[in-house]
N, C-alpha and C positions, 0 to 999 in steps of 0.2 A: 117358175118352178117353186112350189111351196115345200117347206121342210116341216115334217111332222116332229113335234117336240113333246116328249113325255112330260106332262104336267103333274107334279107331285106336291101336294100341300105338306107342310111340316109334320102333320100327324098321320099321314097316309103314305107309308113307305111301301115300295114293292117288296115282294117276298124275299128276293135276293138281298135286300138291304136289312130286312128285319132279322133274319137268321143270325148274322154276325153280331148284331146288337144284343139279341137275346142270349147268345153264347157268352158274350163279354160279361153280361150281368150275372149269369150263372157262375162264371169263373170268379167274379168278385166274391160271391157268397161262398163258393167252395174254398177260396183262399182264407176267408175270415169266417169260420163256422159260427161264431157267436154274433155275427152281424145281424142287426135287427133294425130295419128302416121303415119309416112310414112312407106313404106314397109321395109326399113332397120331397123328402130326403132322397128317395130312390130316383125321382125325376132329376134332381140336381146331379146325382152321381152319374146318371145316364147321359145327361146333357140334352134332355128332350122335355117336351111339355108334360104336365101332370097326366093328361089324357093318354098320351102315348105310353108313358110309364105304367099307367094302370093297366092298359091292354097287355103289355109285355108281361107284367107280374101275374095277371090272371092266366095268361097262356102258359107260363112256367108252372103255375100252381095246378092247372088242369093236367099238365104233363106229369105231375107228381114230383117235380124238381124242387119247387119252393112250397112253403106253407104260408097261407094268409091267416093271420090270427084274428079273433073277433074284434080286437081293438084297432084293426086296420094296419097292422105292421106285417112285414114279410120277413121270413127267415128261411134258411135252408132246412130241408127236412132232415131230421136226425139220422134216418137210415140211408141218406145219400151223401152225408158229409164224410 
């Protein structure tokens, strides 16, 4: 009898795992409206790789929650704080 095992690489989380992480990051920015992180800093805060961090930040920016600045930093949008 073979057991099927879901293989997940560190940078490819299933949807049910991504949503809580994205919400946690959004909550960090909401609690600290002046927070401004570059992608490396955001990855450290999230405890994930820079690639995963970048995808989450882009997703939150596309949703209108965060704002990505031209210099590569992310901030909470002023109208959502």
